[in-house]
Structure formats: structure tokens, C-alpha cells
A tleap script that builds the chain and sets N, CA, C and O, in Angstrom:
source leaprc.protein.ff14SB
mol = sequence {
  NMET GLN LYS MET MET ARG ALA PHE GLU THR
  GLY ASP ALA ASP LEU ALA PHE GLU VAL LEU
  ARG LYS ASP GLY ALA VAL LEU GLY TYR SER
  THR SER ALA GLY LYS VAL VAL THR GLN THR
  THR GLN GLU TRP ALA LYS GLY PHE PRO GLY
  LYS PRO ALA ASP ASP GLU ALA GLN ARG LYS
  ARG SER TYR GLU ILE VAL ASP VAL THR GLU
  HIE ALA ALA VAL VAL LYS VAL MET LEU ASP
  TYR PRO ALA TRP LYS GLY LEU ASP TYR LEU
  ALA LEU SER LYS ILE ASP GLY LYS TRP MET
  ILE VAL SER LYS SER TRP SER GLY GLN ARG
  LYS CPRO
}
set mol.1.N position { -73.172 -9.172 -23.471 }
set mol.1.CA position { -74.106 -9.951 -22.839 }
set mol.1.C position { -75.169 -10.281 -24.231 }
set mol.1.O position { -75.768 -11.353 -24.302 }
set mol.2.N position { -75.261 -9.523 -24.987 }
set mol.2.CA position { -76.265 -9.501 -26.204 }
set mol.2.C position { -75.736 -10.915 -26.862 }
set mol.2.O position { -76.345 -11.984 -26.915 }
set mol.3.N position { -74.422 -10.598 -27.346 }
set mol.3.CA position { -74.202 -12.159 -27.874 }
set mol.3.C position { -74.591 -13.279 -27.447 }
set mol.3.O position { -75.427 -14.076 -27.873 }
set mol.4.N position { -73.670 -13.279 -26.241 }
set mol.4.CA position { -74.453 -14.629 -25.474 }
set mol.4.C position { -75.946 -15.400 -25.617 }
set mol.4.O position { -76.466 -16.516 -25.586 }
set mol.5.N position { -76.237 -14.012 -25.791 }
set mol.5.CA position { -78.300 -14.194 -25.322 }
set mol.5.C position { -78.561 -14.675 -26.694 }
set mol.5.O position { -78.761 -15.889 -26.690 }
set mol.6.N position { -78.614 -14.236 -27.652 }
set mol.6.CA position { -78.316 -14.309 -29.297 }
set mol.6.C position { -78.009 -15.695 -29.538 }
set mol.6.O position { -78.792 -16.460 -30.102 }
set mol.7.N position { -76.733 -16.060 -29.062 }
set mol.7.CA position { -76.211 -17.849 -29.405 }
set mol.7.C position { -77.542 -18.225 -28.598 }
set mol.7.O position { -78.306 -18.952 -29.234 }
set mol.8.N position { -77.915 -17.899 -27.444 }
set mol.8.CA position { -78.920 -19.088 -26.804 }
set mol.8.C position { -80.212 -19.447 -27.807 }
set mol.8.O position { -80.787 -20.512 -28.035 }
set mol.9.N position { -80.419 -18.047 -28.316 }
set mol.9.CA position { -81.730 -18.346 -29.493 }
set mol.9.C position { -81.253 -18.943 -30.572 }
set mol.9.O position { -81.830 -19.981 -30.897 }
set mol.10.N position { -80.338 -18.575 -31.243 }
set mol.10.CA position { -80.078 -19.213 -32.377 }
set mol.10.C position { -79.138 -20.596 -32.136 }
set mol.10.O position { -78.848 -21.234 -33.148 }
set mol.11.N position { -78.653 -21.077 -30.827 }
set mol.11.CA position { -78.120 -22.171 -30.719 }
set mol.11.C position { -76.949 -22.758 -31.939 }
set mol.11.O position { -76.805 -23.735 -32.673 }
set mol.12.N position { -76.163 -21.302 -31.566 }
set mol.12.CA position { -75.048 -20.855 -32.807 }
set mol.12.C position { -73.804 -20.872 -31.178 }
set mol.12.O position { -73.833 -20.056 -30.256 }
set mol.13.N position { -72.929 -21.970 -31.314 }
set mol.13.CA position { -71.853 -21.996 -30.539 }
set mol.13.C position { -70.997 -20.980 -30.948 }
set mol.13.O position { -70.482 -20.338 -30.032 }
set mol.14.N position { -70.691 -20.645 -32.176 }
set mol.14.CA position { -69.600 -19.917 -32.595 }
set mol.14.C position { -69.831 -18.485 -32.661 }
set mol.14.O position { -68.986 -17.613 -32.866 }
set mol.15.N position { -71.014 -18.353 -32.473 }
set mol.15.CA position { -71.558 -16.532 -31.923 }
set mol.15.C position { -71.397 -16.644 -30.147 }
set mol.15.O position { -71.466 -15.609 -29.484 }
set mol.16.N position { -71.254 -17.525 -29.707 }
set mol.16.CA position { -71.590 -18.013 -27.956 }
set mol.16.C position { -69.804 -17.482 -27.946 }
set mol.16.O position { -69.529 -16.508 -27.245 }
set mol.17.N position { -68.687 -18.168 -28.737 }
set mol.17.CA position { -67.221 -18.111 -28.791 }
set mol.17.C position { -66.721 -16.569 -28.647 }
set mol.17.O position { -65.689 -16.144 -28.126 }
set mol.18.N position { -67.410 -16.117 -29.055 }
set mol.18.CA position { -67.206 -14.850 -29.309 }
set mol.18.C position { -67.351 -13.842 -27.812 }
set mol.18.O position { -66.876 -12.719 -27.639 }
set mol.19.N position { -67.732 -14.228 -27.363 }
set mol.19.CA position { -67.417 -13.628 -26.174 }
set mol.19.C position { -67.401 -14.656 -24.744 }
set mol.19.O position { -67.768 -14.144 -23.687 }
set mol.20.N position { -66.983 -16.044 -24.758 }
set mol.20.CA position { -67.247 -17.259 -24.400 }
set mol.20.C position { -65.662 -17.801 -24.461 }
set mol.20.O position { -65.239 -18.303 -25.502 }
set mol.21.N position { -64.762 -17.656 -23.199 }
set mol.21.CA position { -63.344 -17.714 -23.266 }
set mol.21.C position { -63.342 -19.433 -23.359 }
set mol.21.O position { -63.849 -20.083 -22.444 }
set mol.22.N position { -62.684 -20.148 -24.626 }
set mol.22.CA position { -63.055 -21.652 -24.828 }
set mol.22.C position { -62.174 -22.404 -23.125 }
set mol.22.O position { -62.496 -23.460 -22.581 }
set mol.23.N position { -61.244 -21.590 -22.738 }
set mol.23.CA position { -60.511 -22.509 -21.322 }
set mol.23.C position { -61.254 -22.115 -20.085 }
set mol.23.O position { -60.982 -22.321 -18.902 }
set mol.24.N position { -62.489 -21.353 -20.778 }
set mol.24.CA position { -63.400 -21.261 -19.546 }
set mol.24.C position { -64.199 -22.879 -18.604 }
set mol.24.O position { -64.376 -23.955 -19.175 }
set mol.25.N position { -64.580 -22.577 -16.988 }
set mol.25.CA position { -65.457 -23.184 -16.997 }
set mol.25.C position { -66.700 -23.318 -16.668 }
set mol.25.O position { -67.122 -22.272 -16.176 }
set mol.26.N position { -67.798 -24.481 -16.743 }
set mol.26.CA position { -68.984 -24.243 -16.617 }
set mol.26.C position { -69.288 -25.256 -15.422 }
set mol.26.O position { -69.232 -26.367 -15.949 }
set mol.27.N position { -69.552 -25.393 -14.212 }
set mol.27.CA position { -70.238 -25.401 -13.082 }
set mol.27.C position { -71.757 -25.477 -12.620 }
set mol.27.O position { -72.550 -24.539 -12.708 }
set mol.28.N position { -72.078 -26.923 -12.041 }
set mol.28.CA position { -73.886 -26.908 -11.859 }
set mol.28.C position { -73.982 -28.139 -10.750 }
set mol.28.O position { -73.156 -29.046 -10.646 }
set mol.29.N position { -75.068 -27.981 -10.018 }
set mol.29.CA position { -75.265 -29.700 -9.571 }
set mol.29.C position { -76.795 -29.326 -10.513 }
set mol.29.O position { -77.596 -28.434 -10.793 }
set mol.30.N position { -76.345 -31.199 -10.776 }
set mol.30.CA position { -77.884 -31.659 -11.670 }
set mol.30.C position { -78.251 -32.603 -11.069 }
set mol.30.O position { -77.509 -33.581 -10.990 }
set mol.31.N position { -79.156 -32.597 -10.633 }
set mol.31.CA position { -80.690 -33.011 -9.922 }
set mol.31.C position { -80.408 -34.507 -10.298 }
set mol.31.O position { -80.044 -35.469 -9.622 }
set mol.32.N position { -80.808 -34.294 -12.068 }
set mol.32.CA position { -80.647 -35.993 -12.352 }
set mol.32.C position { -79.603 -36.790 -12.236 }
set mol.32.O position { -79.587 -37.973 -11.896 }
set mol.33.N position { -78.523 -35.930 -12.604 }
set mol.33.CA position { -77.116 -37.146 -11.902 }
set mol.33.C position { -77.025 -36.720 -10.433 }
set mol.33.O position { -75.869 -36.350 -10.229 }
set mol.34.N position { -77.633 -36.639 -9.534 }
set mol.34.CA position { -77.580 -36.113 -8.040 }
set mol.34.C position { -76.172 -35.336 -8.208 }
set mol.34.O position { -76.721 -34.320 -7.782 }
set mol.35.N position { -75.028 -34.962 -8.415 }
set mol.35.CA position { -73.887 -34.793 -8.281 }
set mol.35.C position { -73.600 -33.190 -8.765 }
set mol.35.O position { -74.523 -32.536 -9.250 }
set mol.36.N position { -72.624 -32.775 -8.641 }
set mol.36.CA position { -71.747 -31.299 -9.539 }
set mol.36.C position { -71.295 -32.070 -10.571 }
set mol.36.O position { -70.789 -33.191 -10.609 }
set mol.37.N position { -71.670 -30.983 -11.682 }
set mol.37.CA position { -71.171 -31.636 -13.048 }
set mol.37.C position { -70.253 -30.563 -13.409 }
set mol.37.O position { -70.777 -29.493 -13.719 }
set mol.38.N position { -68.927 -30.650 -13.430 }
set mol.38.CA position { -68.244 -29.726 -14.104 }
set mol.38.C position { -67.805 -29.941 -15.702 }
set mol.38.O position { -67.763 -31.135 -15.999 }
set mol.39.N position { -67.471 -29.036 -16.781 }
set mol.39.CA position { -67.718 -28.901 -18.238 }
set mol.39.C position { -66.444 -28.081 -18.292 }
set mol.39.O position { -66.139 -27.185 -17.505 }
set mol.40.N position { -65.596 -28.604 -19.552 }
set mol.40.CA position { -64.952 -27.023 -19.696 }
set mol.40.C position { -66.063 -25.905 -20.810 }
set mol.40.O position { -66.945 -26.482 -21.446 }
set mol.41.N position { -65.979 -24.973 -20.896 }
set mol.41.CA position { -66.944 -24.013 -21.928 }
set mol.41.C position { -66.864 -25.266 -23.377 }
set mol.41.O position { -67.744 -26.117 -23.504 }
set mol.42.N position { -66.193 -25.204 -23.925 }
set mol.42.CA position { -66.118 -26.187 -25.176 }
set mol.42.C position { -66.971 -27.157 -25.329 }
set mol.42.O position { -67.676 -27.474 -26.287 }
set mol.43.N position { -66.742 -27.908 -23.557 }
set mol.43.CA position { -67.888 -29.049 -23.935 }
set mol.43.C position { -68.956 -29.064 -23.585 }
set mol.43.O position { -69.625 -30.096 -23.616 }
set mol.44.N position { -69.493 -27.716 -23.076 }
set mol.44.CA position { -70.959 -27.317 -22.699 }
set mol.44.C position { -71.265 -26.854 -23.830 }
set mol.44.O position { -72.409 -27.065 -24.234 }
set mol.45.N position { -70.239 -26.023 -24.736 }
set mol.45.CA position { -70.859 -25.604 -26.130 }
set mol.45.C position { -71.640 -26.379 -27.341 }
set mol.45.O position { -72.420 -26.147 -28.265 }
set mol.46.N position { -70.818 -27.600 -26.646 }
set mol.46.CA position { -71.147 -29.288 -27.749 }
set mol.46.C position { -73.162 -29.174 -27.858 }
set mol.46.O position { -73.939 -29.391 -28.788 }
set mol.47.N position { -73.339 -28.796 -26.617 }
set mol.47.CA position { -75.189 -28.565 -26.630 }
set mol.47.C position { -75.624 -27.836 -27.789 }
set mol.47.O position { -76.580 -28.348 -28.371 }
set mol.48.N position { -75.130 -26.687 -28.311 }
set mol.48.CA position { -75.616 -25.962 -28.706 }
set mol.48.C position { -75.594 -26.736 -29.997 }
set mol.48.O position { -74.573 -27.187 -30.517 }
set mol.49.N position { -77.070 -26.867 -30.558 }
set mol.49.CA position { -77.395 -27.558 -32.003 }
set mol.49.C position { -76.856 -26.963 -33.154 }
set mol.49.O position { -76.504 -27.715 -34.063 }
set mol.50.N position { -76.678 -25.279 -33.329 }
set mol.50.CA position { -76.356 -25.052 -34.616 }
set mol.50.C position { -77.826 -24.465 -35.178 }
set mol.50.O position { -77.842 -23.875 -36.258 }
set mol.51.N position { -79.135 -24.661 -34.359 }
set mol.51.CA position { -80.066 -23.832 -34.923 }
set mol.51.C position { -81.030 -24.011 -33.341 }
set mol.51.O position { -80.861 -24.769 -32.385 }
set mol.52.N position { -82.313 -22.685 -33.680 }
set mol.52.CA position { -83.032 -22.655 -32.627 }
set mol.52.C position { -83.400 -23.737 -32.160 }
set mol.52.O position { -83.154 -24.698 -32.889 }
set mol.53.N position { -83.939 -23.968 -31.144 }
set mol.53.CA position { -84.657 -24.854 -30.226 }
set mol.53.C position { -86.052 -25.329 -31.115 }
set mol.53.O position { -86.793 -24.537 -31.698 }
set mol.54.N position { -86.124 -25.957 -31.095 }
set mol.54.CA position { -88.337 -26.509 -31.205 }
set mol.54.C position { -88.761 -25.347 -30.975 }
set mol.54.O position { -89.133 -24.440 -31.719 }
set mol.55.N position { -88.635 -25.497 -29.371 }
set mol.55.CA position { -89.473 -24.559 -28.580 }
set mol.55.C position { -89.154 -23.023 -28.178 }
set mol.55.O position { -89.344 -22.565 -27.051 }
set mol.56.N position { -88.653 -22.324 -29.249 }
set mol.56.CA position { -87.977 -21.256 -28.783 }
set mol.56.C position { -88.769 -19.806 -28.481 }
set mol.56.O position { -88.383 -18.853 -27.803 }
set mol.57.N position { -89.832 -19.958 -29.120 }
set mol.57.CA position { -90.887 -19.233 -29.336 }
set mol.57.C position { -91.422 -19.447 -27.391 }
set mol.57.O position { -92.158 -18.588 -26.906 }
set mol.58.N position { -91.204 -19.982 -27.001 }
set mol.58.CA position { -91.839 -20.306 -25.501 }
set mol.58.C position { -90.948 -20.193 -24.613 }
set mol.58.O position { -91.320 -20.026 -23.452 }
set mol.59.N position { -89.376 -20.261 -24.957 }
set mol.59.CA position { -88.170 -19.918 -24.127 }
set mol.59.C position { -88.365 -18.395 -23.463 }
set mol.59.O position { -89.267 -17.793 -24.044 }
set mol.60.N position { -87.924 -17.852 -22.705 }
set mol.60.CA position { -87.819 -16.729 -22.028 }
set mol.60.C position { -86.280 -16.413 -21.698 }
set mol.60.O position { -85.487 -17.352 -21.776 }
set mol.61.N position { -85.868 -15.285 -21.374 }
set mol.61.CA position { -84.434 -15.287 -20.761 }
set mol.61.C position { -84.555 -13.852 -21.007 }
set mol.61.O position { -85.013 -13.113 -21.879 }
set mol.62.N position { -83.772 -13.730 -19.538 }
set mol.62.CA position { -83.389 -12.213 -19.233 }
set mol.62.C position { -82.010 -12.201 -18.343 }
set mol.62.O position { -81.687 -13.085 -17.550 }
set mol.63.N position { -81.306 -11.080 -18.624 }
set mol.63.CA position { -80.614 -11.319 -17.200 }
set mol.63.C position { -79.921 -9.643 -16.559 }
set mol.63.O position { -80.142 -8.604 -17.181 }
set mol.64.N position { -79.124 -9.668 -15.304 }
set mol.64.CA position { -79.372 -8.619 -14.789 }
set mol.64.C position { -77.611 -8.768 -14.517 }
set mol.64.O position { -77.034 -9.833 -14.296 }
set mol.65.N position { -76.988 -7.455 -14.596 }
set mol.65.CA position { -75.763 -7.099 -14.223 }
set mol.65.C position { -75.848 -7.096 -12.701 }
set mol.65.O position { -76.634 -6.415 -12.042 }
set mol.66.N position { -75.057 -7.836 -12.290 }
set mol.66.CA position { -74.572 -7.577 -10.448 }
set mol.66.C position { -73.987 -6.772 -9.603 }
set mol.66.O position { -74.126 -6.227 -8.508 }
set mol.67.N position { -73.007 -6.933 -10.845 }
set mol.67.CA position { -71.385 -5.956 -10.361 }
set mol.67.C position { -70.777 -5.957 -11.435 }
set mol.67.O position { -70.745 -6.751 -12.375 }
set mol.68.N position { -70.094 -4.613 -11.147 }
set mol.68.CA position { -68.927 -4.703 -12.510 }
set mol.68.C position { -68.048 -3.672 -12.135 }
set mol.68.O position { -68.280 -2.523 -11.758 }
set mol.69.N position { -67.055 -4.252 -12.297 }
set mol.69.CA position { -65.512 -2.982 -12.206 }
set mol.69.C position { -65.027 -3.184 -13.340 }
set mol.69.O position { -65.478 -3.771 -14.323 }
set mol.70.N position { -63.516 -2.356 -13.040 }
set mol.70.CA position { -62.641 -1.638 -14.128 }
set mol.70.C position { -62.849 -2.910 -15.487 }
set mol.70.O position { -63.140 -2.768 -16.675 }
set mol.71.N position { -62.471 -4.445 -14.451 }
set mol.71.CA position { -61.977 -5.429 -15.421 }
set mol.71.C position { -62.849 -6.669 -14.739 }
set mol.71.O position { -62.157 -7.668 -14.544 }
set mol.72.N position { -63.816 -6.752 -14.463 }
set mol.72.CA position { -64.588 -7.557 -14.026 }
set mol.72.C position { -66.161 -7.850 -13.677 }
set mol.72.O position { -66.697 -6.778 -13.395 }
set mol.73.N position { -66.703 -8.498 -13.632 }
set mol.73.CA position { -68.518 -8.237 -13.753 }
set mol.73.C position { -69.115 -9.571 -13.676 }
set mol.73.O position { -68.663 -10.349 -14.515 }
set mol.74.N position { -70.027 -10.052 -12.878 }
set mol.74.CA position { -71.100 -10.665 -12.203 }
set mol.74.C position { -71.939 -10.270 -13.199 }
set mol.74.O position { -72.255 -9.119 -13.500 }
set mol.75.N position { -72.468 -11.865 -13.960 }
set mol.75.CA position { -73.877 -11.415 -14.483 }
set mol.75.C position { -74.973 -12.922 -13.990 }
set mol.75.O position { -74.637 -14.042 -13.604 }
set mol.76.N position { -76.092 -12.426 -14.177 }
set mol.76.CA position { -77.199 -13.075 -13.685 }
set mol.76.C position { -78.232 -13.729 -14.907 }
set mol.76.O position { -78.966 -12.891 -15.431 }
set mol.77.N position { -78.314 -14.644 -15.231 }
set mol.77.CA position { -78.966 -15.080 -16.351 }
set mol.77.C position { -80.409 -15.638 -15.832 }
set mol.77.O position { -80.245 -16.394 -14.874 }
set mol.78.N position { -81.561 -15.501 -16.141 }
set mol.78.CA position { -82.594 -15.477 -15.538 }
set mol.78.C position { -83.248 -16.713 -17.193 }
set mol.78.O position { -83.401 -16.289 -18.339 }
set mol.79.N position { -83.470 -18.062 -16.765 }
set mol.79.CA position { -83.934 -19.130 -17.907 }
set mol.79.C position { -85.114 -19.030 -17.451 }
set mol.79.O position { -85.320 -18.803 -16.258 }
set mol.80.N position { -86.302 -19.220 -18.545 }
set mol.80.CA position { -87.847 -19.816 -18.204 }
set mol.80.C position { -87.855 -20.847 -19.218 }
set mol.80.O position { -87.455 -20.114 -20.122 }
set mol.81.N position { -88.016 -22.140 -19.865 }
set mol.81.CA position { -88.226 -22.941 -20.874 }
set mol.81.C position { -89.604 -23.828 -20.397 }
set mol.81.O position { -90.013 -24.181 -19.291 }
set mol.82.N position { -89.885 -23.930 -21.164 }
set mol.82.CA position { -91.015 -24.911 -21.205 }
set mol.82.C position { -90.949 -26.088 -19.985 }
set mol.82.O position { -91.815 -26.305 -19.138 }
set mol.83.N position { -89.672 -26.767 -20.157 }
set mol.83.CA position { -89.211 -28.110 -19.771 }
set mol.83.C position { -88.167 -27.447 -18.236 }
set mol.83.O position { -88.274 -28.055 -17.171 }
set mol.84.N position { -87.589 -26.676 -18.297 }
set mol.84.CA position { -86.812 -26.380 -17.524 }
set mol.84.C position { -86.855 -24.907 -16.776 }
set mol.84.O position { -87.398 -24.136 -17.567 }
set mol.85.N position { -86.586 -24.390 -15.869 }
set mol.85.CA position { -86.349 -23.084 -15.133 }
set mol.85.C position { -84.831 -23.255 -14.471 }
set mol.85.O position { -84.573 -24.244 -13.785 }
set mol.86.N position { -83.933 -22.304 -14.707 }
set mol.86.CA position { -83.062 -22.092 -14.005 }
set mol.86.C position { -82.114 -20.961 -14.303 }
set mol.86.O position { -82.083 -20.381 -15.388 }
set mol.87.N position { -81.367 -20.693 -13.307 }
set mol.87.CA position { -80.201 -19.662 -13.473 }
set mol.87.C position { -78.912 -20.070 -13.658 }
set mol.87.O position { -78.387 -21.036 -13.105 }
set mol.88.N position { -78.272 -19.127 -14.650 }
set mol.88.CA position { -76.858 -19.004 -14.444 }
set mol.88.C position { -75.944 -17.439 -14.191 }
set mol.88.O position { -76.409 -16.304 -14.296 }
set mol.89.N position { -74.626 -17.810 -13.858 }
set mol.89.CA position { -74.256 -16.765 -13.319 }
set mol.89.C position { -72.758 -16.856 -13.498 }
set mol.89.O position { -71.902 -17.517 -12.910 }
set mol.90.N position { -72.680 -15.516 -15.033 }
set mol.90.CA position { -71.504 -15.871 -15.617 }
set mol.90.C position { -70.749 -14.533 -14.668 }
set mol.90.O position { -71.098 -13.461 -14.173 }
set mol.91.N position { -69.501 -15.377 -14.787 }
set mol.91.CA position { -68.563 -14.236 -14.253 }
set mol.91.C position { -67.364 -13.844 -15.644 }
set mol.91.O position { -66.586 -14.629 -16.186 }
set mol.92.N position { -67.500 -12.888 -15.832 }
set mol.92.CA position { -66.537 -12.112 -17.039 }
set mol.92.C position { -65.507 -10.921 -16.255 }
set mol.92.O position { -65.505 -10.125 -15.316 }
set mol.93.N position { -64.383 -11.597 -17.731 }
set mol.93.CA position { -63.055 -10.695 -17.175 }
set mol.93.C position { -62.956 -9.477 -18.501 }
set mol.93.O position { -63.785 -9.698 -19.384 }
set mol.94.N position { -62.295 -8.568 -18.677 }
set mol.94.CA position { -61.906 -7.893 -18.928 }
set mol.94.C position { -60.536 -7.857 -20.073 }
set mol.94.O position { -59.571 -7.117 -19.879 }
set mol.95.N position { -60.621 -8.581 -21.012 }
set mol.95.CA position { -59.193 -9.030 -21.478 }
set mol.95.C position { -58.852 -8.416 -22.575 }
set mol.95.O position { -59.669 -8.275 -23.485 }
set mol.96.N position { -57.350 -7.867 -22.672 }
set mol.96.CA position { -57.207 -7.464 -23.834 }
set mol.96.C position { -58.281 -6.101 -24.870 }
set mol.96.O position { -58.305 -5.965 -26.093 }
set mol.97.N position { -59.093 -5.240 -23.732 }
set mol.97.CA position { -60.482 -4.414 -23.900 }
set mol.97.C position { -61.226 -5.369 -24.538 }
set mol.97.O position { -61.818 -4.934 -25.525 }
set mol.98.N position { -61.400 -6.613 -24.278 }
set mol.98.CA position { -62.941 -7.408 -24.632 }
set mol.98.C position { -63.257 -7.938 -23.081 }
set mol.98.O position { -62.533 -8.442 -22.223 }
set mol.99.N position { -64.805 -7.559 -23.122 }
set mol.99.CA position { -65.406 -8.409 -22.189 }
set mol.99.C position { -65.465 -9.809 -22.616 }
set mol.99.O position { -66.028 -9.930 -23.703 }
set mol.100.N position { -64.992 -11.073 -22.012 }
set mol.100.CA position { -65.557 -12.332 -21.909 }
set mol.100.C position { -65.761 -13.144 -20.950 }
set mol.100.O position { -64.979 -13.083 -20.001 }
set mol.101.N position { -66.877 -14.145 -20.919 }
set mol.101.CA position { -66.918 -14.960 -19.986 }
set mol.101.C position { -66.000 -16.129 -20.082 }
set mol.101.O position { -65.731 -16.945 -20.963 }
set mol.102.N position { -65.419 -15.804 -18.219 }
set mol.102.CA position { -64.562 -16.860 -17.833 }
set mol.102.C position { -65.477 -18.022 -17.508 }
set mol.102.O position { -65.073 -19.092 -17.963 }
set mol.103.N position { -66.511 -18.065 -16.891 }
set mol.103.CA position { -67.262 -19.414 -16.476 }
set mol.103.C position { -68.442 -18.844 -15.763 }
set mol.103.O position { -68.702 -17.707 -15.367 }
set mol.104.N position { -69.343 -20.458 -15.704 }
set mol.104.CA position { -70.709 -20.057 -15.846 }
set mol.104.C position { -70.874 -21.026 -14.593 }
set mol.104.O position { -70.156 -22.000 -14.364 }
set mol.105.N position { -71.896 -20.609 -13.861 }
set mol.105.CA position { -72.490 -21.586 -12.885 }
set mol.105.C position { -73.788 -21.626 -12.972 }
set mol.105.O position { -74.496 -20.630 -13.111 }
set mol.106.N position { -74.199 -22.831 -12.892 }
set mol.106.CA position { -75.910 -22.731 -13.080 }
set mol.106.C position { -76.248 -23.562 -11.815 }
set mol.106.O position { -75.518 -24.131 -11.003 }
set mol.107.N position { -77.621 -23.444 -11.916 }
set mol.107.CA position { -78.647 -24.151 -11.106 }
set mol.107.C position { -80.005 -23.957 -11.767 }
set mol.107.O position { -80.497 -23.012 -12.383 }
set mol.108.N position { -80.466 -25.226 -11.417 }
set mol.108.CA position { -82.316 -25.132 -12.138 }
set mol.108.C position { -82.457 -26.705 -12.364 }
set mol.108.O position { -81.604 -27.540 -12.667 }
set mol.109.N position { -83.778 -26.822 -12.121 }
set mol.109.CA position { -84.375 -28.113 -12.262 }
set mol.109.C position { -85.530 -28.160 -13.608 }
set mol.109.O position { -86.162 -27.208 -14.066 }
set mol.110.N position { -85.550 -29.191 -13.924 }
set mol.110.CA position { -86.961 -29.812 -14.778 }
set mol.110.C position { -88.192 -29.152 -14.134 }
set mol.110.O position { -88.065 -28.755 -12.975 }
set mol.111.N position { -89.482 -28.978 -14.820 }
set mol.111.CA position { -90.702 -28.297 -14.594 }
set mol.111.C position { -91.197 -29.496 -14.529 }
set mol.111.O position { -90.626 -30.352 -15.204 }
set mol.112.N position { -92.203 -29.835 -13.834 }
set mol.112.CA position { -93.237 -31.140 -13.846 }
set mol.112.C position { -94.089 -30.981 -14.978 }
set mol.112.O position { -94.957 -31.821 -15.220 }
savepdb mol mol.pdb
quit
């Protein structure tokens, strides 16, 4: 999880893909689009700008391991940004001895 958190902080998609499966799925309800949005992790990672966000110093992130077994885990990520607040639920699988994020389900909304 530390690598994924650093990827968020740095905007580095390559760092994210060290722990994010390229064939993974991202799913969430977009209030602006008024519908469920699905993407591959590769499509989602295109949003990583390659550098920290201009407001990175004001962004807050934390995570909590919800459950873990020998080969599966669920992690809740809390995101509090200046203009957005949300939650990610990450499903991880231990693949060839390495923990990888296989899916991300998100929920959030813009702040007033």
C-alpha cells in the first residue's frame, strides 16, 4: 500500500503499476456523469499527471486494512482533497508471492 500511496502523492503511474495489475478494473458512481463508470486500471492511470498535484500539500490520504487472508485482502483508502472527498476500496490478491491491486471501487463527491 505504501507504493500506491506514493504513486498518488507523486502522480507516477509507473510506480502505481508496481502494485496495480494492468488488467484490473476500476468502478465507481460518477455524480457528474450521473452513472456508474467502469475503466481498466490502464485507462484510470492515464489520469496520473507524472508529477505531484499543485495542491498536493493540502491533500490528505490514509488507509485501513479491512480484511486479509493468505491470498486476498481488502483495503479502504480515505481521500480528502481540497475540492473532493472520497473512499476507495481496493481488492488485493497475492499473485506469485506479491500483493497486487486487482480492483478499485470508489465513491466520492466534489466539495462545495
